[in-house]
C-alpha positions in Angstrom: -87.8 -49.7 -66.7 -88.8 -50.9 -63.0 -90.2 -48.1 -61.0 -90.1 -48.2 -56.8 -92.8 -46.6 -55.0 -91.5 -44.6 -52.3 -93.0 -45.2 -48.9 -94.4 -41.7 -46.9 -94.2 -41.9 -43.6 -98.2 -41.7 -42.2 -99.4 -42.1 -45.6 -101.9 -44.9 -46.9 -104.4 -46.0 -44.4 -102.2 -45.0 -41.3 -103.4 -41.5 -42.7 -107.5 -42.3 -41.9 -106.9 -43.2 -38.0 -110.2 -41.4 -36.2 -111.9 -40.8 -39.5 -114.7 -42.6 -40.8 -113.6 -44.7 -43.6 -114.9 -47.4 -46.3 -113.5 -50.7 -47.0 -114.1 -52.9 -50.1 -113.1 -56.3 -49.9 -113.2 -58.9 -52.7 -116.5 -60.0 -51.1 -118.2 -57.5 -48.8 -117.7 -53.7 -48.0 -117.1 -52.5 -44.6 -117.6 -48.7 -42.8 -116.9 -47.4 -39.5 -114.1 -45.3 -37.8 -110.9 -46.6 -38.2 -109.6 -46.7 -34.6 -106.2 -48.7 -35.2 -104.1 -50.5 -37.6 -101.3 -53.1 -37.1 -99.3 -55.2 -39.4 -102.3 -57.6 -39.9 -105.7 -55.8 -39.5 -107.5 -52.9 -39.2 -110.3 -52.0 -36.7 -113.2 -50.2 -36.9 -115.5 -48.7 -34.3 -119.1 -48.1 -35.1 -118.6 -50.5 -37.5 -121.4 -51.8 -40.5 -121.6 -53.8 -43.2 -122.6 -52.2 -46.8 -125.1 -54.6 -48.4 -126.6 -52.3 -51.0 -124.8 -48.8 -51.7 -127.2 -46.6 -53.4 -125.3 -43.7 -55.3 -121.8 -42.8 -53.8 -122.8 -39.6 -53.5 -125.8 -40.1 -51.1 -124.6 -38.9 -47.7 -125.8 -42.6 -46.3 -125.8 -46.2 -47.6 -128.8 -47.8 -48.6 -128.5 -50.8 -46.8 -125.6 -50.8 -44.1 -126.1 -53.3 -41.3 -124.6 -52.4 -37.8 -122.3 -54.8 -36.8 -122.4 -55.9 -33.2 -119.2 -54.5 -32.0 -115.7 -53.1 -33.0 -115.0 -55.2 -36.4 -111.5 -56.5 -37.7 -110.7 -56.6 -41.5 -107.6 -58.3 -42.5 -105.1 -56.4 -44.3 -104.5 -58.7 -46.9 -108.5 -58.7 -47.9 -108.5 -55.2 -48.6 -108.8 -53.9 -52.1 -109.1 -50.3 -51.7 -110.1 -47.8 -49.2 -111.1 -43.9 -48.3 -113.2 -41.5 -46.6 -116.6 -40.9 -48.7 -117.5 -37.2 -48.2 
């Protein structure tokens, strides 16, 4: 039996607009404030690339390097995302 996922307005990555999120991609982990989403990419402000997470229960990453400005991540590269609290 084929199951179809229903699209819900305001769900998905859009619901995190204005929040600090973490994006897991195949090779890297990015974190920052989600400021824009379009059909191809997302824009993070105050962005960093995470080289070592440490325990996910910690409030700060063990090794996160600040990126030089706003950072774009291709939607096609994103495996998962969320707000780690």
